[in-house]
C-alpha positions in Angstrom: -6.7 -2.9 -10.0 -7.3 -1.6 -6.5 -11.0 -3.4 -5.1 -10.5 -4.2 -1.5 -9.3 -1.9 0.6 -7.3 -2.5 3.9 -8.4 -0.3 6.8 -6.4 0.0 10.3 -7.7 1.7 12.6 -8.4 2.1 16.8 -11.2 0.4 18.4 -11.4 2.8 21.4 -14.4 4.4 22.0 -13.0 7.2 24.1 -11.0 8.9 20.9 -11.6 12.8 20.4 -15.0 13.4 18.0 -12.4 14.8 15.2 -10.9 10.9 14.6 -14.8 9.6 14.0 -15.3 12.4 11.5 -12.8 11.7 9.5 -13.1 7.9 9.6 -16.5 8.1 9.1 -16.0 10.2 5.9 -13.2 7.8 4.6 -16.1 4.9 4.9 -18.5 7.3 2.7 -15.9 8.4 0.1 -14.6 4.8 -0.4 -18.0 3.4 -1.1 -18.6 6.5 -3.3 -15.8 5.4 -5.1 -16.4 1.4 -5.7 -14.1 0.3 -3.2 -14.9 -2.8 -0.1 -13.5 -2.9 2.7 -11.1 -5.2 4.9 -11.1 -4.4 8.3 -10.3 -5.6 12.1 -14.4 -6.9 12.3 -14.8 -4.9 15.4 -18.6 -3.1 16.1 -16.1 -0.8 17.9 -14.3 2.5 17.5 -12.5 4.5 14.5 -12.7 0.5 12.7 -16.7 0.2 12.8 -17.4 4.0 12.3 -15.1 3.9 8.9 -16.4 0.5 8.1 -20.1 1.0 9.0 -20.5 4.4 6.9 -18.8 2.4 4.1 -21.5 -0.3 4.1 -24.6 2.6 4.8 -23.2 3.6 1.3 -23.1 0.4 -0.6 -19.5 -1.3 0.2 -19.0 -4.7 0.7 -17.3 -5.1 4.2 -15.0 -7.7 5.1 -13.8 -8.5 8.6 -10.9 -10.2 10.1 -10.7 -10.7 14.0 -8.7 -13.0 16.5 -10.3 -15.8 18.2 -9.2 -14.0 21.5 -11.3 -10.7 20.5 -14.2 -12.9 18.9 -14.6 -14.8 22.2 -15.0 -11.3 24.2 -18.0 -10.5 21.7 -16.8 -7.3 20.3 -17.6 -8.5 16.4 -20.1 -7.5 13.5 -23.3 -9.0 12.1 -22.7 -6.6 9.3 -20.0 -8.1 7.3 -20.4 -10.2 4.2 -17.5 -12.3 5.5 -15.8 -12.2 9.1 -12.6 -15.1 9.2 -12.1 -15.6 13.0 -8.2 -16.6 13.0 -5.7 -18.2 15.6 -3.6 -14.8 16.4 -2.9 -11.3 15.6 -0.2 -12.3 13.0 -2.3 -14.7 10.8 -5.1 -12.0 11.1 -2.6 -9.3 9.8 -1.7 -12.1 7.0 -5.3 -12.4 6.1 -6.0 -9.3 6.1 -3.1 -8.7 3.4 -3.9 -11.6 1.5 -7.8 -10.5 0.5 -6.8 -6.5 0.5 -5.0 -4.4 -2.7 -4.3 -1.4 -0.4 -4.0 -0.1 3.1 -5.1 3.0 4.8 -3.6 3.5 8.4 -6.4 5.7 11.0 -5.2 6.8 13.9 -4.7 4.4 16.0 -2.6 2.5 19.1 -0.2 -0.4 19.3 -2.1 -2.5 16.8 -2.2 -0.4 14.7 1.1 0.7 14.5 2.2 -2.4 14.2 0.0 -3.4 11.7 1.0 -0.1 9.6 4.8 -1.2 10.5 4.4 -4.4 9.1 3.0 -3.3 5.1 5.5 -0.8 4.9 8.0 -3.5 5.2 6.5 -6.2 3.0 6.7 -3.3 0.0 10.4 -2.0 1.3 11.0 -6.0 0.5 9.4 -6.2 -2.4 6.7 -8.7 -1.3 3.9 -6.8 -2.8 3.6 -3.1 -4.0 0.3 -1.7 -2.9 -0.4 1.7 -1.8 -0.2 2.0 2.2 -1.6 5.6 3.1 -1.2 7.6 6.3 -3.9 9.2 7.4 -2.9 12.2 9.4 -6.0 13.2 11.4 -5.4 16.2 13.4 -2.3 15.7 13.1 -2.2 12.5 15.3 1.1 10.7 12.9 3.6 14.0 12.6 5.8 12.3 15.2 5.6 9.0 13.6 6.2 10.5 10.6 9.5 12.5 12.3 10.9 9.3 13.3 10.5 8.2 9.8 12.5 10.2 8.7 14.9 10.1 11.1 15.5 6.5 10.5 15.9 7.6 6.8 18.5 10.5 8.0 20.7 8.2 10.1 21.0 5.7 7.4 18.7 3.1 8.8 16.5 3.3 5.7 17.4 4.3 2.4 15.7 8.4 0.8 13.7 6.4 -1.4 12.2 4.5 1.7 9.9 7.8 2.1 7.9 6.5 -1.8 7.1 3.4 0.8 4.2 5.2 2.3 1.9 8.1 1.6 1.0 10.4 4.1 -2.8 12.1 3.6 -4.2 14.8 5.6 -7.7 14.5 4.9 -10.0 11.8 3.6 -10.4 13.0 0.5 -6.6 13.2 -0.3 -6.6 9.9 0.8 -9.1 8.5 -1.3 -7.6 10.3 -4.8 -4.3 8.9 -4.2 -5.6 5.5 -4.1 -7.6 6.1 -7.3 -4.6 7.6 -9.3 -2.2 5.1 -7.7 1.4 4.1 -10.1 3.7 2.1 -7.8 7.3 2.8 -9.5 9.1 1.9 -6.3 12.0 0.1 -6.1 12.1 -2.3 -3.3 15.2 -3.2 -1.3 18.4 -5.3 -3.3 21.8 -6.9 -1.8 24.0 -3.4 -3.2 21.3 -1.6 -1.0 22.4 -3.4 2.1 25.6 -4.4 1.4 27.1 -1.4 -0.4 27.4 1.7 1.5 
């Protein structure tokens, strides 16, 4: 059962309004569906737009932030629990540990790193969590195209498209989580060695 949804997102305050609108809408919809939020612990950007909206609408929010960012003073006091980790690697591990699903909103290199790690975790069978890419304003179009290139050129299997789900709207993302059933088959020895 999905209870805690991990949200990866930008901490930038300079992105276009449409990204903030979708982040806030997602937070409201997650709260309305009874989901709690795990996120990066920031008081900035799309991270906080989503988490803050979820909290304002009844969700519990848990933040996980690396010490270096925490020392910059960008955390929030609104989390039911804020975990400060030594580094980004331990941050990702903690977020993975306490969440049941992942949604990647538009973001920068940190968001890309987090999303990529969750895709590989599922690919190798370390978990079977839903991984949703929220493609606001076509932000992820080129990345999704690149994922297809990986598969088409045999750097990945055809069923690897089943690892992640691309949602065009917050509503679609939340509906996917509410109806999620995993039948993805993780990589096997034969996948690696047999042509």
